C-alpha positions as CSV (number, residue, x, y, z in Angstrom):
1,M,8.8,-99.4,-6.8
2,G,8.6,-103.1,-7.4
3,K,6.3,-102.6,-10.4
4,K,7.0,-104.6,-13.5
5,K,8.7,-102.4,-16.1
6,E,6.8,-102.4,-19.4
7,P,8.2,-101.0,-22.6
8,P,6.9,-97.5,-23.5
9,K,3.8,-97.4,-25.6
10,T,3.5,-94.5,-28.0
11,D,0.1,-95.0,-29.7
12,F,-0.8,-91.5,-28.7
13,Q,2.1,-90.0,-30.7
14,N,0.5,-91.0,-34.0
15,C,-2.8,-89.2,-33.5
16,G,-3.4,-85.6,-34.6
17,F,-5.5,-82.7,-33.4
18,K,-9.1,-83.6,-32.7
19,L,-8.7,-87.0,-34.3
20,T,-10.8,-89.6,-32.6
21,C,-9.6,-93.2,-32.7
22,K,-12.2,-95.3,-30.8
23,Q,-11.7,-99.1,-30.5
24,N,-13.0,-101.5,-27.9
25,N,-13.9,-98.7,-25.5
26,T,-10.5,-97.2,-25.7
27,Q,-9.6,-93.6,-26.6
28,S,-6.5,-92.1,-28.3
29,H,-6.5,-88.6,-29.7
30,T,-5.7,-85.0,-28.7
31,I,-7.8,-82.2,-27.5
32,L,-6.9,-78.6,-26.4
33,K,-3.9,-79.0,-28.8
34,H,-2.2,-81.5,-26.5
35,K,-1.4,-85.1,-27.0
36,F,-2.6,-87.5,-24.3
37,Y,-2.4,-91.2,-23.4
38,P,-4.9,-93.7,-24.6
39,Y,-7.4,-94.7,-21.9
40,R,-10.0,-97.3,-21.3
41,A,-13.5,-96.6,-19.9
42,S,-15.5,-98.9,-17.7
43,E,-18.8,-100.2,-19.0
44,D,-20.7,-97.5,-17.1
45,A,-18.3,-94.8,-18.3
46,L,-17.7,-93.6,-14.8
47,S,-14.2,-95.0,-14.3
48,F,-11.2,-94.7,-16.7
49,T,-7.7,-96.1,-16.6
50,F,-4.5,-95.2,-18.4
51,K,-0.8,-95.6,-18.0
52,S,1.8,-92.9,-17.2
53,I,4.8,-94.0,-19.2
54,S,8.5,-93.0,-18.9
55,E,11.7,-94.7,-19.7
56,E,12.1,-95.8,-16.1
57,R,8.6,-97.2,-15.4
58,V,4.9,-97.4,-16.2
59,V,2.4,-96.2,-13.5
60,P,-1.2,-97.2,-13.8
61,K,-3.6,-94.2,-13.3
62,K,-7.3,-94.0,-12.7
63,A,-9.9,-91.2,-13.1
64,E,-13.3,-91.7,-11.6
65,F,-16.7,-89.9,-11.5
66,T,-18.8,-90.5,-8.4
67,V,-22.3,-89.2,-7.8
68,M,-22.6,-86.3,-5.3
69,S,-26.2,-85.5,-6.1
70,E,-28.7,-86.1,-8.9
71,N,-26.8,-83.8,-11.4
72,V,-23.4,-83.4,-9.8
73,Y,-20.4,-85.7,-10.0
74,N,-17.2,-85.6,-8.1
75,F,-14.1,-86.1,-10.4
76,A,-11.0,-87.7,-8.8
77,F,-7.8,-89.1,-10.3
78,G,-4.5,-90.4,-9.2
79,D,-2.2,-93.4,-9.2
80,L,-3.9,-96.8,-9.1
81,D,-2.8,-98.6,-5.9
82,D,-2.5,-102.4,-5.5
83,K,-6.1,-102.6,-4.2
84,G,-7.4,-100.9,-7.4
85,E,-8.2,-97.7,-5.5
86,I,-7.1,-94.1,-6.4
87,D,-4.2,-92.7,-4.5
88,D,-4.7,-89.0,-5.0
89,L,-1.8,-88.1,-2.8
90,A,0.8,-90.0,-4.7
91,I,3.6,-88.1,-6.4
92,T,4.6,-90.0,-9.5
93,N,7.5,-87.9,-10.8
94,N,7.3,-89.7,-14.1
95,K,8.3,-86.6,-16.1
96,D,5.0,-86.7,-18.1
97,T,2.8,-84.3,-16.1
98,H,1.6,-82.6,-19.3
99,L,0.5,-85.9,-20.8
100,V,-1.2,-87.0,-17.6
101,F,-3.2,-83.7,-17.3
102,A,-4.1,-83.7,-21.0
103,T,-5.4,-87.2,-20.5
104,V,-7.4,-86.3,-17.4
105,I,-8.8,-83.2,-19.2
106,Q,-9.8,-85.4,-22.2
107,I,-11.6,-87.8,-19.9
108,L,-13.5,-84.9,-18.3
109,L,-14.5,-83.6,-21.7
110,D,-15.6,-87.0,-23.0
111,F,-17.7,-87.5,-19.8
112,L,-19.3,-84.1,-20.2
113,D,-20.0,-84.7,-23.9
114,N,-21.9,-87.8,-22.9
115,N,-23.6,-86.2,-19.9
116,E,-24.5,-82.7,-21.1
117,S,-26.9,-82.0,-18.3
118,K,-24.4,-82.9,-15.5
119,L,-22.0,-80.8,-13.5
120,V,-18.6,-82.0,-12.5
121,Y,-17.0,-80.9,-9.2
122,F,-13.3,-81.2,-8.6
123,K,-10.6,-79.9,-6.3
124,G,-7.1,-81.0,-5.5
125,S,-6.3,-83.4,-2.7
126,T,-4.1,-80.6,-1.2
127,P,-4.2,-76.8,-1.6
128,A,-1.1,-77.0,-3.8
129,R,-2.9,-79.3,-6.2
130,T,-6.0,-77.2,-6.3
131,R,-3.7,-74.3,-7.2
132,M,-2.1,-76.3,-9.9
133,Y,-5.6,-77.1,-11.4
134,Q,-6.4,-73.4,-11.3
135,I,-3.1,-72.6,-13.1
136,I,-4.0,-75.1,-15.8
137,L,-7.5,-73.7,-16.1
138,R,-6.1,-70.2,-16.5
139,K,-3.4,-71.2,-19.1
140,E,-5.9,-73.3,-21.1
141,K,-8.9,-70.9,-20.9
142,A,-8.6,-69.8,-24.5
143,N,-9.0,-73.5,-25.5
144,W,-12.0,-74.4,-23.2
145,K,-14.0,-71.1,-23.0
146,D,-16.1,-71.9,-26.1
147,R,-16.9,-75.4,-24.9
148,L,-17.2,-75.3,-21.1
149,I,-18.6,-73.1,-18.3
150,V,-16.3,-73.2,-15.3
151,Y,-17.2,-71.9,-11.9
152,G,-14.9,-71.4,-8.9
153,I,-15.9,-72.1,-5.3
154,K,-14.4,-69.7,-2.8
155,N,-15.6,-69.6,0.9
156,D,-18.7,-71.6,-0.1
157,D,-19.6,-69.1,-2.8
158,T,-19.8,-70.3,-6.4
159,I,-18.8,-67.7,-9.0
160,P,-17.8,-67.7,-12.6
161,F,-14.2,-68.7,-13.1
162,K,-11.8,-65.7,-13.0
163,T,-8.1,-65.9,-13.6
164,D,-7.2,-63.5,-10.8
165,C,-9.1,-65.2,-8.0
166,K,-7.9,-68.1,-5.7
167,F,-10.5,-70.8,-5.6
168,D,-11.0,-73.7,-3.2
169,A,-12.7,-76.0,-5.8
170,F,-14.3,-75.9,-9.2
171,I,-17.4,-77.0,-11.0
172,C,-17.8,-77.2,-14.7
173,K,-20.3,-78.1,-17.4
174,T,-20.7,-78.1,-21.1
175,K,-22.1,-75.0,-22.8
176,Q,-25.5,-75.7,-24.4
177,K,-25.2,-76.5,-28.1
178,V,-27.1,-74.3,-30.4
179,K,-29.4,-76.4,-32.6
């Protein structure tokens, strides 16, 4: 509320499957057969911003990787608040959830492509959001299984992702490329 309304931007609609359009540190293309919003990476490629766009409003979003240990990064995203911080409890209701998640997934994949030896940890800010991430992982497994290795964390145990198990958090990494 009180945010300046911007006209919808639809650059993402013109891009096709696995087409990469890089320009000035911005991304716009699709992955996992889903369109997503263009996004901008910080110089260190640890922070990414994009906009959730509906006919009613434009909501700035931020996705960020922070170091947990030498090879593990925490991945967080949410609405960008007035202080430039991520509000991971915000409920945007902008009717573009699929585009937002596709964008977040693309950011994750790009990060892992550029940091092949790193692991990424993520969980929802609430149990319901963690469950939503698990549902997305389950529904998209056919699209990521050849590219990623995903583990679920349950009761402090880390096990390979299973579609029939309720997890508390997740860790993923890229599969080693055969040379």
